[in-house]
C-alpha positions as CSV (number, residue, x, y, z in Angstrom):
1,X,145.4,142.6,50.3
2,X,146.9,143.4,46.7
3,X,145.7,144.2,43.5
4,X,143.9,140.5,42.3
5,X,142.5,139.5,45.6
6,X,138.5,139.9,46.2
7,X,137.3,140.3,49.6
8,X,133.7,139.0,50.0
9,X,131.3,138.4,53.2
10,X,130.8,134.7,54.2
11,X,128.4,134.2,57.3
12,X,129.0,138.0,58.6
13,X,133.1,136.9,58.1
14,X,135.3,138.7,55.8
15,X,136.9,136.4,53.9
16,X,139.7,137.5,51.0
17,X,139.5,135.1,47.8
18,X,143.6,134.7,46.7
19,X,144.2,134.1,43.0
20,X,147.2,131.7,44.6
21,X,143.9,129.2,45.3
22,X,143.5,129.8,48.9
23,X,141.3,131.5,51.0
24,X,142.2,134.0,53.8
25,X,140.1,134.7,56.7
26,X,140.6,138.1,58.1
27,X,139.5,138.0,61.9
28,X,141.2,134.6,62.6
29,X,144.3,135.3,60.6
30,X,144.3,132.2,58.8
31,X,144.7,130.8,55.3
32,X,142.3,128.4,54.2
33,X,143.7,125.9,51.6
34,X,142.2,122.9,50.1
35,X,143.3,119.8,48.3
36,X,147.3,120.2,48.2
37,X,147.9,116.8,47.2
38,X,151.1,116.8,48.1
39,X,153.0,113.3,46.7
40,X,150.8,112.9,43.8
41,X,153.5,113.4,41.0
42,X,155.6,110.5,43.3
43,X,152.5,108.3,43.4
44,X,152.3,108.3,39.7
45,X,155.9,107.8,39.5
46,X,155.7,105.0,41.6
47,X,153.3,103.7,39.5
48,X,155.8,103.6,35.9
49,X,154.0,107.1,34.9
50,X,156.6,109.5,33.6
51,X,155.0,112.9,35.5
52,X,157.1,116.0,36.2
53,X,158.6,116.2,39.7
54,X,158.9,119.4,42.0
55,X,155.4,120.2,42.1
56,X,155.1,119.6,46.2
57,X,158.0,122.2,46.1
58,X,156.3,124.7,44.4
59,X,153.1,124.5,46.3
60,X,155.2,125.0,49.6
61,X,157.0,127.8,48.1
62,X,153.5,129.2,47.6
63,X,152.2,128.9,51.0
64,X,155.2,130.8,52.1
65,X,154.3,133.5,49.9
66,X,151.1,133.5,51.1
67,X,151.6,133.4,54.8
68,X,154.2,136.1,54.1
69,X,152.0,138.6,52.3
70,X,148.7,137.9,54.2
71,X,150.3,138.1,57.7
72,X,148.5,134.8,58.5
73,X,149.3,132.6,61.7
74,X,148.1,129.5,60.9
75,X,147.1,127.3,57.7
76,X,144.0,125.2,57.8
77,X,143.9,122.7,55.4
78,X,140.6,121.3,54.0
79,X,141.7,117.8,53.4
80,X,143.8,115.7,51.4
81,X,147.2,117.1,51.9
82,X,148.7,114.3,51.1
83,X,147.9,112.1,47.8
84,X,148.6,108.6,48.7
85,X,150.7,106.6,51.2
86,X,153.2,105.6,48.1
87,X,153.9,109.5,47.8
88,X,155.2,110.0,51.3
89,X,158.4,110.8,49.9
90,X,161.8,111.8,51.4
91,X,161.9,114.9,49.1
92,X,158.3,115.9,50.1
93,X,158.7,115.8,53.7
94,X,162.3,117.2,53.4
95,X,160.4,120.3,51.8
96,X,158.0,120.5,54.2
97,X,160.4,120.1,57.1
98,X,162.7,122.6,55.9
99,X,159.8,125.2,55.5
100,X,158.5,124.2,59.1
101,X,161.8,124.8,60.9
102,X,161.6,128.5,59.8
103,X,157.8,128.5,60.4
104,X,157.5,127.0,64.0
105,X,155.3,129.6,65.1
106,X,152.6,129.2,62.2
107,X,149.5,126.8,63.5
108,X,148.8,123.9,60.9
109,X,145.6,122.6,61.3
110,X,144.4,119.6,58.9
111,X,140.9,118.6,58.5
112,X,141.4,115.0,57.3
113,X,139.8,114.0,53.6
114,X,139.4,110.8,51.8
115,X,143.1,110.7,50.8
116,X,144.3,111.7,54.2
117,X,142.8,108.6,55.7
118,X,144.8,106.4,53.0
119,X,148.0,108.1,52.9
120,X,147.9,108.8,56.8
121,X,148.5,111.7,58.7
122,X,152.2,113.9,58.4
123,X,155.2,113.0,60.5
124,X,154.5,114.2,64.2
125,X,157.7,116.3,64.1
126,X,155.9,118.9,61.4
127,X,153.4,120.2,64.4
128,X,150.2,119.7,62.1
129,X,147.1,119.3,64.3
130,X,145.0,116.6,62.5
131,X,140.6,116.3,63.3
132,X,138.1,114.9,61.8
133,X,135.9,116.5,59.5
134,X,133.1,118.2,60.2
135,X,135.3,120.7,62.4
136,X,133.4,123.7,64.0
137,X,135.1,126.9,63.9
138,X,133.4,130.0,64.3
139,X,130.2,130.4,62.3
140,X,132.0,127.8,59.9
141,X,131.7,124.0,59.8
142,X,135.5,123.0,58.2
143,X,134.6,119.9,56.0
144,X,136.7,118.1,53.3
145,X,133.2,117.2,51.1
146,X,130.8,120.0,50.5
147,X,128.1,118.5,52.4
148,X,125.5,121.2,54.0
149,X,125.3,121.2,57.6
150,X,122.5,122.5,60.1
151,X,125.3,123.3,62.6
152,X,126.9,126.3,60.3
153,X,128.4,127.3,56.8
154,X,130.3,124.6,55.4
155,X,134.0,125.7,53.5
156,X,135.1,122.3,51.8
157,X,137.1,121.6,48.8
158,X,137.3,117.8,47.5
159,X,135.8,118.8,44.1
160,X,138.2,121.1,42.2
161,X,135.9,123.5,40.7
162,X,136.4,125.1,37.2
163,X,134.2,127.4,35.1
164,X,134.6,127.7,31.5
165,X,134.7,131.3,30.0
166,X,133.8,131.5,26.4
167,X,135.0,134.3,24.0
168,X,133.4,136.0,21.1
169,X,135.4,134.3,18.9
170,X,134.0,130.9,20.4
171,X,137.2,130.6,21.9
172,X,137.0,129.3,25.7
173,X,139.3,128.6,28.5
174,X,138.6,126.7,31.5
175,X,140.0,128.3,34.9
176,X,139.8,127.3,38.3
177,X,137.2,129.0,40.5
178,X,135.5,129.5,44.2
179,X,132.3,128.3,44.3
180,X,130.1,130.2,47.2
181,X,126.6,128.7,47.6
182,X,124.2,129.6,50.1
183,X,125.4,126.9,52.3
184,X,128.3,125.7,51.0
185,X,131.4,127.4,49.9
186,X,134.1,125.3,48.1
187,X,137.8,126.2,47.2
188,X,139.4,125.5,44.5
189,X,142.1,122.7,44.7
190,X,145.5,124.2,45.5
191,X,147.6,121.5,44.2
192,X,149.0,122.0,40.6
193,X,148.8,118.4,39.3
194,X,144.6,117.8,40.5
195,X,142.5,118.7,37.4
196,X,139.1,120.5,37.4
197,X,135.5,119.3,37.7
198,X,132.3,120.3,36.4
199,X,129.4,121.0,39.2
200,X,126.0,122.8,38.9
201,X,125.3,126.3,40.2
202,X,121.8,127.9,41.1
203,X,120.5,131.9,40.8
204,X,121.7,132.0,44.6
205,X,125.3,131.0,43.9
206,X,128.6,132.9,43.4
207,X,131.2,132.0,41.2
208,X,134.5,133.6,41.5
209,X,137.1,132.2,38.4
210,X,140.7,132.8,38.9
211,X,142.5,134.4,35.7
212,X,145.8,135.0,35.6
213,X,146.6,137.1,39.1
214,X,143.1,137.8,39.4
215,X,139.8,136.6,41.1
216,X,136.7,138.0,39.3
217,X,133.1,137.2,39.9
218,X,131.4,135.3,36.8
219,X,127.6,135.7,37.0
220,X,125.5,133.2,38.8
221,X,123.6,130.4,37.1
222,X,126.5,129.5,35.2
223,X,127.3,125.9,34.3
224,X,130.6,125.1,36.1
């Protein structure tokens, strides 16, 4: 770990909340990443909407840095790896293929989300094991939609949670966050082009905001 990472206990497991908008499962040496939405910029441009390109390249570089600094042996995507079929561009797959060629020893697991069903699975030569949700792994139910399960603690994405922080001068800043509830944990969206959404919290929920390169605990029972 490094300064800015935050270890927490979830379902008896040590999980590390990372400011790069990912979670590290220590005992499994696995990175959990939700909602990359790779190819979203290409999808918008295909619809005639001028948006910046290169977001997938930057996100893949971030995955590479996380793998190296945590020593992860597996990357688990909690849904929406690809944004849409229109975004299955040669540029996106070229970047993924280049990264994969140097990291064939890293296991890749995709828990399919709603966008993956429309976009399709990644090319087989990338070696991504694709599974439907919900998927049991240890004490966890890995899912894309944050829905409670009687079978275990749910880790999911889909919502892209954010929290608004207020300063003394009424200035405010909206930040991505981890939402750790009693039965369900929601990871922030890993993609840079995804936006943030409000969800409700209660007294038993924990909220961890990402500020600069640091994960910080926010008081529970906060509107996020």
